[in-house]
C-alpha positions as CSV (number, residue, x, y, z in Angstrom):
1,M,0.0,0.0,0.0
2,L,1.0,3.6,-0.6
3,V,0.5,6.8,1.3
4,I,0.9,9.8,-1.0
5,L,1.8,13.3,0.2
6,I,0.7,16.4,-1.7
7,S,0.5,20.1,-1.4
8,G,-1.5,21.1,-4.4
9,R,-3.3,19.6,-7.4
10,G,-1.4,16.3,-7.0
11,S,-1.2,15.4,-10.7
12,N,1.4,12.8,-10.0
13,M,-0.8,11.5,-7.2
14,Q,-3.6,11.2,-9.8
15,A,-1.2,9.3,-12.1
16,L,-0.4,6.8,-9.3
17,V,-4.1,6.3,-8.6
18,E,-5.1,5.9,-12.2
19,A,-2.3,3.4,-12.7
20,G,-4.2,1.1,-10.4
21,L,-1.7,1.2,-7.6
22,P,-3.0,0.4,-4.1
23,V,-3.3,3.8,-2.4
24,A,-4.3,3.7,1.2
25,A,-4.4,7.5,1.8
26,V,-3.6,10.9,0.5
27,V,-2.2,13.4,3.0
28,S,-1.7,17.2,2.4
29,N,-0.1,20.0,4.5
30,R,-2.7,22.3,3.0
31,A,-6.5,22.0,3.5
32,D,-7.1,23.8,0.2
33,A,-5.1,21.4,-1.9
34,P,-7.2,20.5,-5.0
35,G,-5.8,17.0,-5.0
36,L,-7.7,16.1,-1.8
37,Q,-11.0,16.4,-3.7
38,F,-9.7,14.0,-6.4
39,A,-8.7,11.5,-3.7
40,R,-12.1,11.7,-2.1
41,S,-13.8,11.3,-5.5
42,R,-12.0,7.9,-5.8
43,N,-13.0,6.9,-2.3
44,I,-9.4,7.2,-1.0
45,E,-9.0,8.5,2.5
46,A,-7.8,12.1,2.4
47,A,-6.3,13.8,5.5
48,V,-4.8,17.2,6.3
49,V,-1.9,17.9,8.6
50,E,-1.5,21.7,8.3
51,H,2.1,22.8,8.8
52,R,1.1,26.3,9.9
53,K,-0.6,24.9,13.0
54,F,2.7,23.6,14.4
55,A,5.4,25.6,16.3
56,S,8.3,23.8,14.6
57,R,9.2,21.7,11.6
58,E,9.9,18.8,13.9
59,A,6.5,19.0,15.5
60,F,4.8,19.0,12.1
61,D,6.9,16.1,10.9
62,D,6.0,14.1,14.0
63,A,2.3,14.7,13.4
64,L,2.6,13.9,9.8
65,A,4.4,10.6,10.6
66,K,1.7,9.7,13.0
67,E,-0.9,10.1,10.3
68,I,1.1,8.2,7.8
69,D,1.7,5.3,10.2
70,R,-2.0,4.8,10.8
71,H,-2.1,3.2,7.3
72,R,1.1,1.1,7.7
73,P,2.2,1.8,4.1
74,R,5.0,-0.1,2.4
75,L,5.8,3.1,0.4
76,V,5.4,6.8,1.0
77,A,5.3,8.8,-2.3
78,L,5.9,12.5,-2.4
79,A,3.9,14.0,-5.2
80,G,4.4,17.8,-5.2
81,F,4.8,17.9,-1.5
82,M,6.3,21.3,-0.9
83,R,7.9,20.9,2.5
84,V,11.5,20.2,3.4
85,L,11.4,17.2,5.7
86,T,13.6,16.8,8.7
87,P,16.4,14.2,8.8
88,K,14.6,12.3,11.5
89,F,11.5,12.0,9.4
90,V,13.5,10.9,6.3
91,A,15.3,8.3,8.5
92,R,12.0,6.9,9.7
93,Y,11.0,6.0,6.1
94,E,14.5,5.2,4.9
95,R,14.4,3.2,1.6
96,R,10.7,3.3,1.5
97,M,10.0,6.9,0.5
98,F,10.0,8.2,-3.1
99,N,10.1,11.6,-4.8
100,I,9.6,12.7,-8.4
101,H,11.7,15.6,-9.5
102,P,11.5,17.6,-12.7
103,S,15.1,17.3,-13.9
104,L,17.6,14.7,-14.8
105,L,19.3,14.5,-11.4
106,P,21.9,15.2,-10.3
107,A,21.4,18.2,-12.6
108,F,19.2,21.1,-11.4
109,P,18.1,20.0,-7.9
110,G,15.7,22.4,-6.1
111,L,13.3,24.7,-7.8
112,E,12.9,26.5,-11.2
113,T,14.4,23.5,-12.9
114,H,13.0,24.1,-16.4
115,A,14.1,27.8,-16.5
116,R,17.5,26.8,-15.2
117,A,17.8,24.0,-17.8
118,L,17.0,26.4,-20.6
119,A,19.4,29.0,-19.3
120,A,22.2,26.4,-19.2
121,G,21.5,25.5,-22.8
122,V,21.1,21.8,-22.2
123,K,19.9,19.6,-25.1
124,L,18.3,17.0,-22.9
125,H,16.0,17.5,-20.0
126,G,13.6,15.3,-18.1
127,C,12.6,13.9,-14.8
128,T,13.7,11.5,-12.1
129,A,12.0,9.2,-9.6
130,H,14.3,8.6,-6.7
131,F,14.5,7.4,-3.1
132,V,14.4,10.2,-0.6
133,T,17.5,11.0,1.6
134,A,18.2,13.8,4.0
135,E,20.0,15.7,1.3
136,L,17.6,17.5,-1.0
137,D,17.0,15.8,-4.4
138,S,20.0,13.5,-4.0
139,G,18.7,9.9,-3.2
140,P,19.4,6.8,-5.3
141,I,17.8,7.1,-8.8
142,V,15.1,4.6,-9.6
143,I,14.2,5.7,-13.2
144,Q,14.5,8.7,-15.4
145,A,12.8,10.0,-18.5
146,A,14.7,12.2,-20.9
147,L,13.4,14.3,-23.8
148,P,15.1,16.7,-26.2
149,V,14.8,20.4,-25.6
150,R,13.0,22.2,-28.4
151,S,14.5,25.3,-30.0
152,G,12.7,28.4,-28.7
153,E,10.4,26.7,-26.2
154,T,9.5,28.4,-23.0
155,A,10.0,27.1,-19.5
156,D,6.2,26.5,-19.2
157,Q,6.1,24.5,-22.4
158,L,9.1,22.4,-21.3
159,A,7.5,21.9,-17.9
160,A,4.3,20.6,-19.5
161,R,6.2,18.1,-21.6
162,V,8.3,16.9,-18.7
163,L,5.1,16.5,-16.5
164,E,3.7,14.1,-19.0
165,R,6.8,11.9,-18.6
166,E,6.6,12.2,-14.8
167,H,3.1,10.6,-15.0
168,V,4.7,7.6,-16.8
169,I,7.8,6.9,-14.8
170,Y,6.4,7.5,-11.2
171,P,3.8,4.7,-11.4
172,Q,6.5,2.5,-12.9
173,A,8.9,3.2,-10.0
174,A,6.2,2.5,-7.4
175,R,5.2,-0.7,-9.1
176,W,8.7,-1.9,-9.1
177,F,9.0,-1.2,-5.4
178,L,5.8,-2.9,-4.5
179,D,6.8,-5.9,-6.6
180,D,10.1,-6.1,-4.7
181,K,12.1,-5.6,-7.9
182,L,14.4,-2.9,-6.7
183,V,17.9,-3.6,-5.3
184,I,20.2,-0.8,-4.0
185,Q,23.9,-1.6,-4.2
186,N,26.5,1.0,-3.3
187,G,23.9,3.7,-3.6
188,V,22.9,2.6,-7.1
189,V,19.4,1.2,-7.9
190,R,19.1,-1.9,-10.0
191,V,15.9,-3.5,-11.2
192,K,15.6,-7.2,-11.1
193,G,14.9,-8.4,-14.6
194,D,16.9,-5.5,-16.1
195,D,13.9,-3.4,-16.9
196,A,14.9,-0.1,-18.6
197,Q,15.6,2.6,-16.1
198,L,15.9,5.3,-18.7
199,V,13.0,6.2,-20.9
200,M,13.8,8.3,-24.0
201,A,10.9,10.4,-25.2
202,A,10.6,11.3,-28.9
203,D,10.6,15.0,-29.6
């Protein structure tokens, strides 16, 4: 089972649900997150743990962990969850928490990835599903999707194309995990059966 954490519309959460993955609950740090309505429309339990109601990041993370653990998930999936998690929280879900990031990590961690990619003049851009570690956007890579950058396209246009690929690779990564197909050796993820961990999208 999965518990998915969101802060907004949760389009990657929707992709996980629509892929038929077993989602136990969706949890948001914002009561106005549109993704909560989608979860409820699919009869998935939707909960809110508002970060603004807690005096510290640690107190929020403790409350969030308590909500997650009610469902005893095998995997916690961050899907547009816009909070930096404490090392204690990350350690609690070590090797069973995923994130989807809109760049080909380790390039362009953090925010504004598409604008930064265009400014750097890269010819390939994409997205990465990875295990979460205490260091931001740096955990072992499960799968990536790459696509060619088009001449003259804007950051918003590039973001839209990358998002389409996120919706493909994130469910694949979660399915591999739930099927016990992932092995981490020396910080590198291998898929049993040698399934492709790089998806090249046509222009």
